[in-house]
N, C-alpha and C positions, 0 to 999 in steps of 0.2 A: 504494501500500500504504501502512494507516495514514492515509489519508485521513477527513477529519470528515465523518460521513454528514450532519449538522446542515447544514452549508453546500453539501454537493452535493445533496442534496435538495432544500433551500428554492431553490437558484437552478434545478434540475431543475422543479420547481412552479411559479418566474416563468415559465418558456419556455413550459410548457405551460399559463398560464391566458391569455397574451400570444397565442397560436396560438389557443386556441377564443375569444377574447375579440375578435379579429378578424376572424373567418372572413367576415363580411360587405363587408368592405373587400378581401379578398383574392383573386385571382383563383382559380376552382375549381379550374383545370386547372393543369398544372405550370408553371412558365417556366424553369427550367435545360434542359440538353440535354446528350443522354447524355456526349457528351466531357468537359462542364464538371464534371458529378457525379462522373466518374471522376477526375477532376484534385483535388474535392474531398476524394474518401473514400479515394482511391487513394494511391500511392507503396512504396515499400519496408516491410518487414515493421518495426518499431521494433525497434532493439536492446535497447533498455530500459526500464522502469516510465516512467510518465508519471503526473501528478496525474490526480485522476479528475476533478476541478472542469474541467481544460483540457481532458479529453477529450469533456466533457458540451457545452463549447461549443464544440468543433470539430464535434461531430455535429449539432450545432443549426445550423450555417451550412447545411447540406443540405437546408433546409427549402423552398427555391425546388423543389427536387426533387418535394415533397409534391404528392399531390393531396387536395383540400380535402374528403376523404370526410363529415367530419362538418359539412358547410356545408348548410345547408335549400335551395340548389340544384344538390346532386350528385342526378341522375339516374339513375346507371347501375347496370346489374348487378344490381339487386335489393338494395342493399347500406345498411342501416340507418346509425344515428348513433350515440352514446354516450351514454344517458342519465346526468344528473349521481350519482347513488347508484351506477350502476353500474360508472361509471369509475372511481370511487372504491374500490369494491369490489376494483376491477380491479388497482388501485395496490397496496392493502393486500393481496392476494393477492400479489404480487412478494416486496412487503418479506416479508412471514409466510413466503414459501419453500416450502410444503407438497408434499410427494409426494403426492399423494391418489390413488395406486393402493391401499394399504392402509389400514387405520382405524388402525394401530397407528402409521403414520406422521403421519397429520393426523386424529385424531377430529373437532375441528369441522368439518373441511372434508369428511370422510364424512357428518355430519347434515346437513350445509348441504345437501349432494346430496340426502339422504333426503326433505328437507322439502320443496325446490324440485321435485323430482321429483312429489311428491305432489300439491304446488299446481299444477304442469302439467296432472297428470292428470286432477284436477279441474276447471281452467278449460277444458279442452277437450273436457270430458266423452267421456274416454276408458274402457274398461273398467276396472273395481274388479279390483285385483290385479296389472296390466298391470306388467311389468319395464320397467327404463328403464336408458338410460346416456348420460354425458356425453361426448361427443366433440369432435372438433377442429372439423369441418363435416359438411354432409349428404352428403359424399361417404362421409366414414369412418361415419355413420349406416346409408345404403345398405350399406354392408359388413358392419356388426353385425344389421342386420335379415334382410338374404339370407343371412348364416351361419346365424343360426337359424332361416331358412326349408328352406335347403338338408338342417340336419338332422333337421327334421320331417317333411318329406315323404320323405325318403329312409329315415328309422327306419320310415315306415309302411308302405316296400317290405319290410321287412326289412334294411336296411342300415344300416352303422353306419360314417358318413364321418368319423369323429374317429378311427378305427382304423384302419378298410382303404382310406381314401382315395376317389378318383374312378375309377382304375385297375380296370374292371370293374361297376361301382355300373349299376344301373338308370339308363337316359337319364332325364334330368328336365326337361320339355317347360316352357320360361320363352315366356310372351306379354306383349311390349311394344307399345307405340301406336309410329307412324312420328315421332311429335312427342316421344317420349323424350327425356329430359335426358342429356345425356351420361354423367354419373357414375354413373348406372344402368350403362352400356356395361362403365363401368372397373371399377365393384364385383363385376361378374359374372365380368370377365376374372381379376381376382384371387383370385375363389374356385372358379377353375378351369373357368369354363362358357364355351367360346367361342361366337361370335356366331355361329354355325352352329348353336347348341341353341334360337336366338332364333325365335319364330315371330311377325312382325312384322305387325301390323293397322294398319291406316287409321284415321285419323280425320276428323271432318270440316270442315268449311271454318275453323271457331274453333278447331281445335285438341284436339277430346273425341275421345276412342278411341271407337270404333264398337263400342257394346255385343254388338250382333249377330254382329260380327266374334271377336270373343270369344268367343260362345256356340257359335260353328263352331268356332273352335281347339280346345276343350276338350269338343267331342263325342266319343263313342265310348266305347271300354274306358276305366276310370280306370286313369291312370297318374300318378308324380309330378308334379305342376305346380306353378306359381307366376305369378301374375299381377302385373304391375307396373303400377300403376295413378297417375294424376295428378291433386293437387289443388294446382292455379293453373298452368297452359304457361306455359310462361317468356317469351315475347311476347304471348300474347294475354291469359293468366288464367284461361284457361275451365279450367274443372273437368269431368272425367269423372263420368259417372254411376255415381257408387259404390256408391248402392243396387242398382241392374242387376247390375252387376260383382261385388257379395258375393253376389245371387243366383245367378249365374251359377258361382261359386266353391263355392257351397256345393253346390249339384249334382255338381259333378265334383270334390269332394273338393281342390278346390285351395286355395292360400296366397295369399293378398291381401295385397300390399305398397301402401302410399299413399306417393307420392312427394310431399309435403306441403312442402318446402323451406320456403317462404312464405307459400301460400296455405292451410296446415291453420290459421296465426292466424286465418283468420275463423270459427271454431268458439268464440273469446274473444267474439265481435259477436252480439247477439240481432238487428240488422239482416241480417247478412249471412251467418250460419252456415247457412243453407237452401242456401248453393253448395255445402257440403260433406255436403249428407245423404247419410246411408249411412257415413260414416269410421267411425263407432264398430264398425263391422260387420267391418272390417278385422282382419288378423292382425297387422300391425307397421306401424309409420308412422315416416318420418324426414322430420326439419324442422330448421330453425337457429335457435338465440335472435340471431345478430347481425344477423337480417334485422329482422323488425317489433316482436321485442322490446327492438332497440338497445342490446343489450349489446356491448361491445369484442370485437374479432375475436381469438382465433376460440372458437366458440361454437356447438355444433352438439348433437341432441339425436336418440335413438333410441328409440322406445317399441314393445313388444312383449307382445301379449295371452295370450302363453305363458311364461311364466318359465323352463319345463322345458328346452325347446328352446334358449330364449335362453342358458341357462346352460352347458349341455352343449356348445354350439358355443363358447364363447370362455373358459371357465373355465380357470384353469392352477393350480400347485402346486408347492411347491419346498421341500426338507427345512430351508431358513435361513429361509423366509418365517414372519412371525409371523400366522395368519390362522385366522378364528371366535374363539372363545373365550365367556367368558360373556354373554350374553345375545344372541349371535349377530351381532354388528355388521358391518353390511355393507362387502363389501372390491370395491372397484370393478373390481379386476382381474378378477372371476369375471365380469363384463358387457360388458368394452368390450375391443377389438383392444389399448391402449396398455397397458402396464408401469408405468413411471414415467410420470408425468402433471400437468400443470397444475391447483389445484384451481378449475374450471371451475365449481363450483356457486355459491361466493361472489358471483358479476357475477350470476348467473341469480336466486339469493335476494333481491339487492339489487334488482332492477328489478320483482321481483314485490312485494315489499314497497313501495316506492315508489309503484309504481302502482293496486296495488290490481285486482280484477276489471275495475271501471268504467273505470278507467285505461288498462287493455288495451285493453277494448274502444272505447274514444273516441280513444284513438293509432289504431287499424284501420280507424275508420270517417272521421277525420277525413284521413288519406293516401287513402283512396278518393274523400272529397270532392273535396280537391286535383284527384285524377286525372280527375276529370269536369268541372271546371273549365278543367282545361288544353285539355282535348279542345272542349271549348265554346267557347273562344276562340282556337283553332286557325282559326272561321270568318271572324276576321277578318285571318289572317294570307296573305299572295298566294300562291296553289299548295298551299298544303296540302288533305292529303286525308286525313281520318280514318281508320283500314283497322279495321272493326268497331266494335263498341258496348264501351265502357268496363266491363268485368266487374268488377274490384276495382282493384288501384292502376298498372296496367299503359295506356300508352296508344300506339298504334302507328299511324303515320303518315308521309306521305311528300310529297317535291314532283316533280311530272311523272317526268320518265324518273329513271334509276339516278346520272347524273352531275349532275343537279339536285338531287338528295336527299343524296348526299355531301356536296355545295359545301356545302348549306345549313348542313348539320350542323357540317362542318369550321370554317366562319365563325364559329358560334355559341362551340364550346369553342374556338378562338382567342379569341373576344373575352374571354374569362373570367368571363362572365356566370353560365356554367351549364356542366355537364359529364354528356353523355347518350351512349348508345352507339348504332351503327349495328346492323342484322341482316339479314335475308334472309326474305323472307316469298313464296309462290308464286313462289318463282323470280326475284322484284324485290327489288332494294335498300328499305328503310324504316330510320325512325329511332324506338328504343324511349326511351321515358319511364318511370320506376318512382319513385314516391313511397314512399317507405319512410323515411323519417326525420322524430324527432318536430320536429324543427328547424323542418320548412316551413311557411310561413305562406303566406296569399294574394300579401303582399308580392313573396315569392321566386316565385311563379305569375306573378305581374304581371312581374317583371323579365325572367322567362323568356320567358314571348311578346313581349314587348317586343324581345328580342333577335332572336327568330327574324323578327318582323317586319322586323326593320335586314336582316337577313343574305338574306332572300327578296326585300329590295326592289330 
């Protein structure tokens, strides 16, 4: 209490810059054990105050338990790093401490979201007039978009779900792929749709939803329907045929939602946007900024081509709130599930301002080039087998049987040279490399390939 902010923040900045400036020398994975971290951070609840500087120093001792996610050799879970401008903006976001739920609590935060939302819409060529929401991540973006979809399809059927709930409502037909991301299921559960409501259609060997199966699922009399498509399957990076799915949805009067967690960013690239052809015909889109835009965690985006159901599904009011007013400023609580919320728009604004249109395209294309280079380099790694073509930034590969695959992966991760995750594909174990970080260089790819050669030898 009464600590000097200058001293505390200056020391924190030194700890932070040391972390970032030594990423190339640090092991990518954690080096601390679970018991060790509990000993470092645990103990009884302190009985009294402690100086902030001492608290920061104590917290910094937990660095051995950090995974070097900002490193250019972190290739797990489709996680990006943090652009310098975005990291700095995120620090300021914390210091400014604006509650971005209401314009009245943070006017600049509201306008930053307004500008960044329009920049994103323009960058990805989504329909003019689309509404948007800045949310924690793609999970909440799905929840936001599918809440709008639920409102829209049930209102067309004469049912007001916000007033009457789902008890007695017309049944909603929800069509999903057998290779959908698990966040779709959880969003549907939170919205009151059980797994029994889902019509699961097959995907092909690359992970693309079969459009013919979707047409069959939507055949017959028109009923309230939602189709969840994918732009970038999490293992293979495959894109559903969004044009064909949009055609099927238009014929059936269904809402088309696109899970574009990382893949939707190809729309920013003149070389790659053909992969998501037809995306602009969807009704809603969910994706992350903490993936390919490389802003700090957490940062997801929801877009909706139909602002009316979006707002109707999520808007709320209370007597004590200060909403609307002169010029009708945008209040984020009308568009997001969150009430009190972090001003995520500042970091997104900063990332887009620092990169510009060409910089985002270059970042996306460069990551894909690194992924292709890694796949090609696996030809020189004993026993490595690449599974399918590299579509974007995902490389899927394995070594012999499941035990060998897991053993080689474990050796690479334990070496500290790189961090990748395992997965299962076609009932067999595989390794997934995802290039999503602005820091990744050719040298990082070469070091990782060398680590695999050693591990497989």
